[in-house]
A tleap script that builds the chain and sets N, CA, C and O, in Angstrom:
source leaprc.protein.ff14SB
mol = sequence {
  NMET THR CYS ALA LEU GLN GLY VAL PHE ALA
  ILE ILE ALA PRO GLY ARG VAL VAL PRO ASN
  LEU VAL ALA GLY ALA ILE ALA GLU ALA GLY
  ALA GLN GLN ALA GLY ASP MET MET GLN ASP
  PHE LYS THR ALA HIE LEU LEU GLY VAL CYS
  PRO ARG ALA GLN PHE TYR ALA MET LEU MET
  GLY SER PHE ALA SER VAL PHE VAL SER VAL
  GLY ALA TYR ALA LEU TYR THR SER ALA PHE
  GLN ILE PRO GLY PRO GLU PHE PRO ALA PRO
  THR ALA GLU ILE TRP LEU ASP MET ALA GLU
  LEU VAL CYS LEU SER LEU GLN THR ALA PHE
  ASN LYS VAL SER CYS CPRO
}
set mol.1.N position { 3.066 7.532 -2.665 }
set mol.1.CA position { 3.745 6.738 -3.673 }
set mol.1.C position { 3.317 5.276 -3.598 }
set mol.1.O position { 3.129 4.625 -4.625 }
set mol.2.N position { 3.166 4.766 -2.385 }
set mol.2.CA position { 2.792 3.355 -2.264 }
set mol.2.C position { 1.385 3.118 -2.784 }
set mol.2.O position { 1.114 2.086 -3.398 }
set mol.3.N position { 0.494 4.058 -2.544 }
set mol.3.CA position { -0.879 3.910 -3.062 }
set mol.3.C position { -0.883 3.948 -4.584 }
set mol.3.O position { -1.650 3.227 -5.221 }
set mol.4.N position { -0.035 4.780 -5.166 }
set mol.4.CA position { 0.059 4.833 -6.622 }
set mol.4.C position { 0.584 3.507 -7.168 }
set mol.4.O position { 0.101 3.018 -8.190 }
set mol.5.N position { 1.566 2.930 -6.492 }
set mol.5.CA position { 2.103 1.650 -6.929 }
set mol.5.C position { 1.062 0.547 -6.779 }
set mol.5.O position { 0.993 -0.358 -7.611 }
set mol.6.N position { 0.247 0.615 -5.720 }
set mol.6.CA position { -0.830 -0.351 -5.576 }
set mol.6.C position { -1.831 -0.217 -6.728 }
set mol.6.O position { -2.356 -1.218 -7.215 }
set mol.7.N position { -2.089 0.999 -7.154 }
set mol.7.CA position { -2.967 1.210 -8.305 }
set mol.7.C position { -2.399 0.615 -9.577 }
set mol.7.O position { -3.129 0.023 -10.372 }
set mol.8.N position { -1.092 0.770 -9.774 }
set mol.8.CA position { -0.434 0.190 -10.951 }
set mol.8.C position { -0.532 -1.327 -10.921 }
set mol.8.O position { -0.834 -1.952 -11.938 }
set mol.9.N position { -0.276 -1.927 -9.750 }
set mol.9.CA position { -0.345 -3.383 -9.656 }
set mol.9.C position { -1.776 -3.893 -9.766 }
set mol.9.O position { -1.988 -5.038 -10.167 }
set mol.10.N position { -2.749 -3.082 -9.425 }
set mol.10.CA position { -4.144 -3.483 -9.625 }
set mol.10.C position { -4.457 -3.579 -11.112 }
set mol.10.O position { -5.289 -4.388 -11.523 }
set mol.11.N position { -3.797 -2.762 -11.911 }
set mol.11.CA position { -3.988 -2.829 -13.360 }
set mol.11.C position { -3.200 -3.991 -13.948 }
set mol.11.O position { -3.692 -4.697 -14.828 }
set mol.12.N position { -1.957 -4.193 -13.456 }
set mol.12.CA position { -1.115 -5.277 -13.963 }
set mol.12.C position { -1.674 -6.643 -13.588 }
set mol.12.O position { -1.739 -7.541 -14.427 }
set mol.13.N position { -2.080 -6.803 -12.323 }
set mol.13.CA position { -2.604 -8.083 -11.831 }
set mol.13.C position { -3.989 -7.858 -11.229 }
set mol.13.O position { -4.137 -7.881 -10.008 }
set mol.14.N position { -4.997 -7.644 -12.058 }
set mol.14.CA position { -6.328 -7.340 -11.527 }
set mol.14.C position { -6.917 -8.521 -10.749 }
set mol.14.O position { -6.799 -9.678 -11.153 }
set mol.15.N position { -7.547 -8.194 -9.634 }
set mol.15.CA position { -8.195 -9.201 -8.826 }
set mol.15.C position { -7.285 -9.957 -7.883 }
set mol.15.O position { -7.745 -10.850 -7.172 }
set mol.16.N position { -6.006 -9.623 -7.858 }
set mol.16.CA position { -5.048 -10.342 -7.010 }
set mol.16.C position { -4.584 -9.405 -5.914 }
set mol.16.O position { -3.856 -8.447 -6.176 }
set mol.17.N position { -5.003 -9.676 -4.683 }
set mol.17.CA position { -4.735 -8.803 -3.550 }
set mol.17.C position { -3.298 -8.957 -3.058 }
set mol.17.O position { -2.664 -7.964 -2.701 }
set mol.18.N position { -2.776 -10.176 -3.031 }
set mol.18.CA position { -1.443 -10.411 -2.462 }
set mol.18.C position { -0.343 -9.683 -3.237 }
set mol.18.O position { 0.464 -9.004 -2.601 }
set mol.19.N position { -0.258 -9.779 -4.576 }
set mol.19.CA position { 0.779 -9.004 -5.273 }
set mol.19.C position { 0.637 -7.504 -5.028 }
set mol.19.O position { 1.633 -6.784 -4.958 }
set mol.20.N position { -0.592 -7.043 -4.901 }
set mol.20.CA position { -0.852 -5.638 -4.633 }
set mol.20.C position { -0.261 -5.240 -3.285 }
set mol.20.O position { 0.391 -4.203 -3.170 }
set mol.21.N position { -0.492 -6.065 -2.269 }
set mol.21.CA position { 0.054 -5.780 -0.940 }
set mol.21.C position { 1.573 -5.835 -0.929 }
set mol.21.O position { 2.222 -4.991 -0.310 }
set mol.22.N position { 2.143 -6.822 -1.608 }
set mol.22.CA position { 3.599 -6.966 -1.639 }
set mol.22.C position { 4.248 -5.768 -2.331 }
set mol.22.O position { 5.254 -5.249 -1.849 }
set mol.23.N position { 3.690 -5.330 -3.441 }
set mol.23.CA position { 4.243 -4.175 -4.154 }
set mol.23.C position { 4.204 -2.923 -3.285 }
set mol.23.O position { 5.176 -2.170 -3.231 }
set mol.24.N position { 3.089 -2.702 -2.608 }
set mol.24.CA position { 2.992 -1.540 -1.722 }
set mol.24.C position { 3.960 -1.625 -0.547 }
set mol.24.O position { 4.555 -0.622 -0.153 }
set mol.25.N position { 4.114 -2.821 0.009 }
set mol.25.CA position { 5.025 -3.001 1.146 }
set mol.25.C position { 6.477 -2.775 0.744 }
set mol.25.O position { 7.244 -2.175 1.496 }
set mol.26.N position { 6.854 -3.248 -0.427 }
set mol.26.CA position { 8.233 -3.048 -0.895 }
set mol.26.C position { 8.518 -1.569 -1.121 }
set mol.26.O position { 9.581 -1.076 -0.742 }
set mol.27.N position { 7.581 -0.862 -1.732 }
set mol.27.CA position { 7.768 0.577 -1.951 }
set mol.27.C position { 7.846 1.322 -0.627 }
set mol.27.O position { 8.686 2.205 -0.457 }
set mol.28.N position { 6.979 0.972 0.306 }
set mol.28.CA position { 6.978 1.614 1.631 }
set mol.28.C position { 8.288 1.365 2.372 }
set mol.28.O position { 8.879 2.290 2.929 }
set mol.29.N position { 8.739 0.113 2.376 }
set mol.29.CA position { 9.971 -0.239 3.085 }
set mol.29.C position { 11.180 0.446 2.461 }
set mol.29.O position { 12.057 0.933 3.174 }
set mol.30.N position { 11.228 0.484 1.143 }
set mol.30.CA position { 12.349 1.139 0.473 }
set mol.30.C position { 12.417 2.626 0.774 }
set mol.30.O position { 13.494 3.163 1.035 }
set mol.31.N position { 11.285 3.283 0.739 }
set mol.31.CA position { 11.248 4.716 1.034 }
set mol.31.C position { 11.624 4.990 2.483 }
set mol.31.O position { 12.350 5.939 2.776 }
set mol.32.N position { 11.130 4.161 3.376 }
set mol.32.CA position { 11.439 4.350 4.796 }
set mol.32.C position { 12.929 4.122 5.075 }
set mol.32.O position { 13.549 4.902 5.798 }
set mol.33.N position { 13.493 3.078 4.516 }
set mol.33.CA position { 14.907 2.799 4.738 }
set mol.33.C position { 15.798 3.885 4.132 }
set mol.33.O position { 16.807 4.262 4.728 }
set mol.34.N position { 15.434 4.382 2.967 }
set mol.34.CA position { 16.224 5.453 2.347 }
set mol.34.C position { 16.201 6.702 3.215 }
set mol.34.O position { 17.234 7.348 3.394 }
set mol.35.N position { 15.048 7.050 3.751 }
set mol.35.CA position { 14.952 8.215 4.628 }
set mol.35.C position { 15.749 8.033 5.913 }
set mol.35.O position { 16.427 8.954 6.367 }
set mol.36.N position { 15.665 6.845 6.494 }
set mol.36.CA position { 16.421 6.566 7.716 }
set mol.36.C position { 17.922 6.642 7.474 }
set mol.36.O position { 18.658 7.219 8.274 }
set mol.37.N position { 18.373 6.058 6.368 }
set mol.37.CA position { 19.816 6.072 6.089 }
set mol.37.C position { 20.318 7.490 5.833 }
set mol.37.O position { 21.408 7.850 6.278 }
set mol.38.N position { 19.544 8.286 5.130 }
set mol.38.CA position { 19.966 9.667 4.873 }
set mol.38.C position { 20.078 10.457 6.176 }
set mol.38.O position { 21.003 11.251 6.348 }
set mol.39.N position { 19.146 10.238 7.079 }
set mol.39.CA position { 19.220 10.908 8.380 }
set mol.39.C position { 20.434 10.436 9.166 }
set mol.39.O position { 21.101 11.236 9.823 }
set mol.40.N position { 20.722 9.140 9.103 }
set mol.40.CA position { 21.896 8.609 9.789 }
set mol.40.C position { 23.191 9.193 9.223 }
set mol.40.O position { 24.092 9.570 9.972 }
set mol.41.N position { 23.273 9.262 7.887 }
set mol.41.CA position { 24.475 9.823 7.269 }
set mol.41.C position { 24.620 11.314 7.572 }
set mol.41.O position { 25.739 11.804 7.729 }
set mol.42.N position { 23.517 12.031 7.655 }
set mol.42.CA position { 23.584 13.456 7.992 }
set mol.42.C position { 24.111 13.645 9.411 }
set mol.42.O position { 24.976 14.485 9.659 }
set mol.43.N position { 23.577 12.851 10.335 }
set mol.43.CA position { 24.044 12.935 11.725 }
set mol.43.C position { 25.519 12.575 11.819 }
set mol.43.O position { 26.282 13.245 12.516 }
set mol.44.N position { 25.927 11.510 11.113 }
set mol.44.CA position { 27.333 11.102 11.138 }
set mol.44.C position { 28.230 12.187 10.547 }
set mol.44.O position { 29.334 12.413 11.042 }
set mol.45.N position { 27.770 12.855 9.500 }
set mol.45.CA position { 28.548 13.940 8.897 }
set mol.45.C position { 28.745 15.082 9.901 }
set mol.45.O position { 29.833 15.644 10.023 }
set mol.46.N position { 27.667 15.405 10.613 }
set mol.46.CA position { 27.771 16.480 11.605 }
set mol.46.C position { 28.714 16.113 12.748 }
set mol.46.O position { 29.336 16.986 13.355 }
set mol.47.N position { 28.815 14.813 13.037 }
set mol.47.CA position { 29.712 14.357 14.107 }
set mol.47.C position { 31.114 14.028 13.612 }
set mol.47.O position { 31.998 13.732 14.415 }
set mol.48.N position { 31.327 14.076 12.292 }
set mol.48.CA position { 32.644 13.819 11.732 }
set mol.48.C position { 32.990 12.350 11.600 }
set mol.48.O position { 34.170 12.000 11.622 }
set mol.49.N position { 32.006 11.483 11.465 }
set mol.49.CA position { 32.234 10.046 11.331 }
set mol.49.C position { 32.519 9.716 9.867 }
set mol.49.O position { 31.924 10.296 8.959 }
set mol.50.N position { 33.437 8.778 9.654 }
set mol.50.CA position { 33.793 8.336 8.300 }
set mol.50.C position { 32.596 7.609 7.679 }
set mol.50.O position { 32.089 6.660 8.278 }
set mol.51.N position { 32.132 8.026 6.495 }
set mol.51.CA position { 30.971 7.380 5.863 }
set mol.51.C position { 31.194 5.894 5.569 }
set mol.51.O position { 30.269 5.088 5.667 }
set mol.52.N position { 32.428 5.542 5.209 }
set mol.52.CA position { 32.705 4.133 4.902 }
set mol.52.C position { 32.550 3.270 6.151 }
set mol.52.O position { 31.965 2.189 6.087 }
set mol.53.N position { 33.067 3.737 7.282 }
set mol.53.CA position { 32.932 2.991 8.531 }
set mol.53.C position { 31.463 2.877 8.927 }
set mol.53.O position { 31.022 1.834 9.408 }
set mol.54.N position { 30.720 3.944 8.724 }
set mol.54.CA position { 29.302 3.920 9.053 }
set mol.54.C position { 28.556 2.937 8.153 }
set mol.54.O position { 27.680 2.210 8.621 }
set mol.55.N position { 28.896 2.913 6.877 }
set mol.55.CA position { 28.253 1.982 5.957 }
set mol.55.C position { 28.524 0.540 6.372 }
set mol.55.O position { 27.608 -0.283 6.374 }
set mol.56.N position { 29.768 0.225 6.722 }
set mol.56.CA position { 30.097 -1.141 7.149 }
set mol.56.C position { 29.362 -1.500 8.443 }
set mol.56.O position { 28.913 -2.634 8.605 }
set mol.57.N position { 29.240 -0.556 9.348 }
set mol.57.CA position { 28.505 -0.810 10.583 }
set mol.57.C position { 27.026 -1.074 10.287 }
set mol.57.O position { 26.419 -1.955 10.896 }
set mol.58.N position { 26.450 -0.317 9.357 }
set mol.58.CA position { 25.055 -0.542 8.968 }
set mol.58.C position { 24.884 -1.901 8.305 }
set mol.58.O position { 23.891 -2.591 8.536 }
set mol.59.N position { 25.850 -2.281 7.485 }
set mol.59.CA position { 25.795 -3.572 6.808 }
set mol.59.C position { 25.841 -4.718 7.818 }
set mol.59.O position { 25.071 -5.671 7.707 }
set mol.60.N position { 26.730 -4.633 8.793 }
set mol.60.CA position { 26.810 -5.671 9.823 }
set mol.60.C position { 25.541 -5.702 10.671 }
set mol.60.O position { 25.054 -6.777 11.022 }
set mol.61.N position { 25.008 -4.534 10.999 }
set mol.61.CA position { 23.776 -4.476 11.768 }
set mol.61.C position { 22.596 -5.058 11.007 }
set mol.61.O position { 21.745 -5.725 11.595 }
set mol.62.N position { 22.542 -4.810 9.713 }
set mol.62.CA position { 21.466 -5.377 8.884 }
set mol.62.C position { 21.554 -6.894 8.843 }
set mol.62.O position { 20.537 -7.582 8.928 }
set mol.63.N position { 22.758 -7.411 8.714 }
set mol.63.CA position { 22.943 -8.866 8.679 }
set mol.63.C position { 22.528 -9.498 10.011 }
set mol.63.O position { 21.841 -10.519 10.031 }
set mol.64.N position { 22.942 -8.895 11.107 }
set mol.64.CA position { 22.591 -9.433 12.424 }
set mol.64.C position { 21.090 -9.308 12.696 }
set mol.64.O position { 20.501 -10.165 13.354 }
set mol.65.N position { 20.482 -8.250 12.192 }
set mol.65.CA position { 19.060 -8.038 12.482 }
set mol.65.C position { 18.168 -9.083 11.822 }
set mol.65.O position { 17.049 -9.312 12.280 }
set mol.66.N position { 18.638 -9.713 10.765 }
set mol.66.CA position { 17.858 -10.777 10.135 }
set mol.66.C position { 17.598 -11.891 11.152 }
set mol.66.O position { 16.466 -12.354 11.294 }
set mol.67.N position { 18.624 -12.308 11.841 }
set mol.67.CA position { 18.502 -13.400 12.804 }
set mol.67.C position { 17.768 -12.965 14.070 }
set mol.67.O position { 16.969 -13.722 14.619 }
set mol.68.N position { 18.037 -11.760 14.525 }
set mol.68.CA position { 17.364 -11.253 15.726 }
set mol.68.C position { 15.866 -11.093 15.466 }
set mol.68.O position { 15.052 -11.447 16.319 }
set mol.69.N position { 15.495 -10.565 14.300 }
set mol.69.CA position { 14.083 -10.360 13.965 }
set mol.69.C position { 13.332 -11.684 13.875 }
set mol.69.O position { 12.213 -11.802 14.374 }
set mol.70.N position { 13.944 -12.673 13.243 }
set mol.70.CA position { 13.292 -13.983 13.127 }
set mol.70.C position { 13.116 -14.610 14.502 }
set mol.70.O position { 12.068 -15.183 14.798 }
set mol.71.N position { 14.143 -14.500 15.344 }
set mol.71.CA position { 14.051 -15.040 16.700 }
set mol.71.C position { 12.993 -14.331 17.537 }
set mol.71.O position { 12.237 -14.974 18.265 }
set mol.72.N position { 12.940 -13.020 17.433 }
set mol.72.CA position { 11.949 -12.259 18.190 }
set mol.72.C position { 10.538 -12.586 17.719 }
set mol.72.O position { 9.625 -12.718 18.534 }
set mol.73.N position { 10.356 -12.716 16.414 }
set mol.73.CA position { 9.034 -13.063 15.888 }
set mol.73.C position { 8.609 -14.456 16.351 }
set mol.73.O position { 7.457 -14.661 16.731 }
set mol.74.N position { 9.530 -15.403 16.321 }
set mol.74.CA position { 9.210 -16.759 16.790 }
set mol.74.C position { 8.855 -16.742 18.275 }
set mol.74.O position { 7.942 -17.449 18.702 }
set mol.75.N position { 9.566 -15.947 19.056 }
set mol.75.CA position { 9.283 -15.845 20.487 }
set mol.75.C position { 7.897 -15.240 20.734 }
set mol.75.O position { 7.128 -15.765 21.539 }
set mol.76.N position { 7.581 -14.158 20.058 }
set mol.76.CA position { 6.277 -13.513 20.236 }
set mol.76.C position { 5.134 -14.405 19.779 }
set mol.76.O position { 4.112 -14.503 20.459 }
set mol.77.N position { 5.297 -15.060 18.627 }
set mol.77.CA position { 4.202 -15.900 18.125 }
set mol.77.C position { 4.002 -17.153 18.961 }
set mol.77.O position { 2.919 -17.737 18.940 }
set mol.78.N position { 5.012 -17.573 19.690 }
set mol.78.CA position { 4.820 -18.724 20.581 }
set mol.78.C position { 4.056 -18.326 21.840 }
set mol.78.O position { 3.446 -19.178 22.485 }
set mol.79.N position { 4.082 -17.053 22.196 }
set mol.79.CA position { 3.409 -16.592 23.409 }
set mol.79.C position { 2.087 -15.882 23.134 }
set mol.79.O position { 1.187 -15.918 23.973 }
set mol.80.N position { 1.952 -15.242 21.985 }
set mol.80.CA position { 0.765 -14.445 21.675 }
set mol.80.C position { 0.287 -14.742 20.265 }
set mol.80.O position { 1.041 -15.218 19.416 }
set mol.81.N position { -0.986 -14.449 20.040 }
set mol.81.CA position { -1.535 -14.532 18.695 }
set mol.81.C position { -1.294 -13.190 18.018 }
set mol.81.O position { -1.699 -12.146 18.531 }
set mol.82.N position { -0.630 -13.222 16.857 }
set mol.82.CA position { -0.320 -11.984 16.143 }
set mol.82.C position { -0.914 -12.070 14.752 }
set mol.82.O position { -0.535 -12.990 14.028 }
set mol.83.N position { -1.786 -11.222 14.319 }
set mol.83.CA position { -2.464 -10.202 15.109 }
set mol.83.C position { -3.532 -10.844 15.984 }
set mol.83.O position { -4.103 -11.879 15.641 }
set mol.84.N position { -3.780 -10.221 17.093 }
set mol.84.CA position { -4.757 -10.727 18.045 }
set mol.84.C position { -5.211 -9.631 18.975 }
set mol.84.O position { -4.939 -8.456 18.730 }
set mol.85.N position { -5.899 -9.996 20.039 }
set mol.85.CA position { -6.407 -8.982 20.964 }
set mol.85.C position { -5.300 -8.183 21.663 }
set mol.85.O position { -5.446 -6.983 21.892 }
set mol.86.N position { -4.187 -8.859 22.002 }
set mol.86.CA position { -3.105 -8.151 22.684 }
set mol.86.C position { -2.248 -7.323 21.724 }
set mol.86.O position { -1.763 -6.250 22.084 }
set mol.87.N position { -2.066 -7.828 20.502 }
set mol.87.CA position { -1.239 -7.154 19.510 }
set mol.87.C position { -1.998 -7.006 18.194 }
set mol.87.O position { -1.777 -7.781 17.263 }
set mol.88.N position { -2.885 -6.023 18.109 }
set mol.88.CA position { -3.591 -5.827 16.839 }
set mol.88.C position { -2.632 -5.240 15.797 }
set mol.88.O position { -1.572 -4.715 16.135 }
set mol.89.N position { -3.017 -5.338 14.559 }
set mol.89.CA position { -2.187 -4.808 13.474 }
set mol.89.C position { -3.003 -3.803 12.663 }
set mol.89.O position { -3.449 -4.117 11.559 }
set mol.90.N position { -3.206 -2.584 13.207 }
set mol.90.CA position { -4.061 -1.615 12.494 }
set mol.90.C position { -3.477 -1.171 11.161 }
set mol.90.O position { -4.230 -0.916 10.221 }
set mol.91.N position { -2.173 -1.074 11.057 }
set mol.91.CA position { -1.573 -0.665 9.786 }
set mol.91.C position { -1.798 -1.728 8.724 }
set mol.91.O position { -2.062 -1.410 7.565 }
set mol.92.N position { -1.692 -2.991 9.121 }
set mol.92.CA position { -1.944 -4.073 8.165 }
set mol.92.C position { -3.388 -4.048 7.683 }
set mol.92.O position { -3.659 -4.355 6.522 }
set mol.93.N position { -4.301 -3.690 8.551 }
set mol.93.CA position { -5.711 -3.580 8.148 }
set mol.93.C position { -5.887 -2.485 7.096 }
set mol.93.O position { -6.658 -2.645 6.150 }
set mol.94.N position { -5.180 -1.387 7.261 }
set mol.94.CA position { -5.279 -0.291 6.286 }
set mol.94.C position { -4.746 -0.748 4.928 }
set mol.94.O position { -5.351 -0.470 3.892 }
set mol.95.N position { -3.610 -1.450 4.939 }
set mol.95.CA position { -3.034 -1.945 3.686 }
set mol.95.C position { -3.988 -2.922 3.001 }
set mol.95.O position { -4.193 -2.856 1.789 }
set mol.96.N position { -4.567 -3.827 3.789 }
set mol.96.CA position { -5.504 -4.802 3.221 }
set mol.96.C position { -6.749 -4.103 2.673 }
set mol.96.O position { -7.244 -4.459 1.604 }
set mol.97.N position { -7.246 -3.121 3.398 }
set mol.97.CA position { -8.414 -2.374 2.928 }
set mol.97.C position { -8.119 -1.664 1.607 }
set mol.97.O position { -8.964 -1.639 0.712 }
set mol.98.N position { -6.925 -1.088 1.486 }
set mol.98.CA position { -6.554 -0.398 0.250 }
set mol.98.C position { -6.477 -1.383 -0.916 }
set mol.98.O position { -6.954 -1.086 -2.011 }
set mol.99.N position { -5.880 -2.549 -0.686 }
set mol.99.CA position { -5.765 -3.546 -1.748 }
set mol.99.C position { -7.145 -4.040 -2.177 }
set mol.99.O position { -7.403 -4.204 -3.369 }
set mol.100.N position { -8.031 -4.277 -1.209 }
set mol.100.CA position { -9.379 -4.730 -1.546 }
set mol.100.C position { -10.174 -3.630 -2.249 }
set mol.100.O position { -10.962 -3.915 -3.150 }
set mol.101.N position { -9.972 -2.382 -1.843 }
set mol.101.CA position { -10.657 -1.261 -2.492 }
set mol.101.C position { -10.258 -1.156 -3.955 }
set mol.101.O position { -11.111 -0.987 -4.826 }
set mol.102.N position { -8.964 -1.255 -4.224 }
set mol.102.CA position { -8.491 -1.176 -5.604 }
set mol.102.C position { -9.054 -2.352 -6.400 }
set mol.102.O position { -9.490 -2.191 -7.540 }
set mol.103.N position { -9.038 -3.526 -5.789 }
set mol.103.CA position { -9.536 -4.723 -6.463 }
set mol.103.C position { -11.029 -4.591 -6.773 }
set mol.103.O position { -11.465 -4.898 -7.883 }
set mol.104.N position { -11.805 -4.137 -5.794 }
set mol.104.CA position { -13.243 -3.983 -6.006 }
set mol.104.C position { -13.551 -2.863 -6.988 }
set mol.104.O position { -14.533 -2.945 -7.726 }
set mol.105.N position { -12.732 -1.821 -7.008 }
set mol.105.CA position { -12.933 -0.731 -7.970 }
set mol.105.C position { -12.763 -1.236 -9.394 }
set mol.105.O position { -13.528 -0.875 -10.288 }
set mol.106.N position { -11.752 -2.074 -9.596 }
set mol.106.CA position { -11.559 -2.643 -10.927 }
set mol.106.C position { -12.683 -3.607 -11.281 }
set mol.106.O position { -13.103 -3.696 -12.435 }
set mol.107.N position { -13.162 -4.325 -10.277 }
set mol.107.CA position { -14.242 -5.263 -10.527 }
set mol.107.C position { -15.487 -4.542 -11.032 }
set mol.107.O position { -16.132 -4.993 -11.978 }
set mol.108.N position { -15.818 -3.427 -10.400 }
set mol.108.CA position { -16.997 -2.686 -10.845 }
set mol.108.C position { -16.727 -1.930 -12.142 }
set mol.108.O position { -17.632 -1.760 -12.958 }
set mol.109.N position { -15.488 -1.474 -12.338 }
set mol.109.CA position { -15.176 -0.722 -13.556 }
set mol.109.C position { -15.195 -1.623 -14.789 }
set mol.109.O position { -15.735 -1.248 -15.829 }
set mol.110.N position { -14.608 -2.801 -14.669 }
set mol.110.CA position { -14.511 -3.695 -15.825 }
set mol.110.C position { -15.531 -4.826 -15.777 }
set mol.110.O position { -15.749 -5.513 -16.775 }
set mol.111.N position { -16.157 -5.020 -14.614 }
set mol.111.CA position { -17.197 -6.014 -14.410 }
set mol.111.C position { -16.789 -7.412 -14.840 }
set mol.111.O position { -17.624 -8.206 -15.274 }
set mol.112.N position { -15.493 -7.711 -14.717 }
set mol.112.CA position { -15.036 -9.036 -15.083 }
set mol.112.C position { -13.975 -9.579 -14.139 }
set mol.112.O position { -13.574 -10.735 -14.276 }
set mol.113.N position { -13.513 -8.786 -13.191 }
set mol.113.CA position { -12.472 -9.213 -12.271 }
set mol.113.C position { -13.132 -9.719 -11.008 }
set mol.113.O position { -14.025 -9.067 -10.467 }
set mol.114.N position { -12.700 -10.877 -10.533 }
set mol.114.CA position { -13.259 -11.397 -9.275 }
set mol.114.C position { -12.221 -11.304 -8.173 }
set mol.114.O position { -11.078 -11.725 -8.347 }
set mol.115.N position { -12.617 -10.759 -7.056 }
set mol.115.CA position { -11.716 -10.636 -5.917 }
set mol.115.C position { -11.909 -11.830 -4.988 }
set mol.115.O position { -13.028 -12.307 -4.801 }
set mol.116.N position { -10.807 -12.312 -4.406 }
set mol.116.CA position { -10.930 -13.440 -3.472 }
set mol.116.C position { -11.595 -13.029 -2.179 }
set mol.116.O position { -11.776 -13.857 -1.286 }
savepdb mol mol.pdb
quit
């Protein structure tokens, strides 16, 4: 699904890699979070947990994770280069390669789009 959305954004914004990456990342994150939440609700149902209480707990955890994630990222980037030799980002490379592939495909197909 994310690759299909990247293809759509390549048509909407030809030659622009960043919007393509953002659209794919949003679709990926949304699908992943929906799957995780459904699994959590299924487990809670099997254990007899109130869905409303679970939802409020997830909401509080999401709010707290914003600050924890920013703090952890600041801590890691102060000690290591990200991405770098110690912490490579192979998934990010795949996403970038896909965005550039779509961009270059449009460039050759229409022979008028320039990729950065």
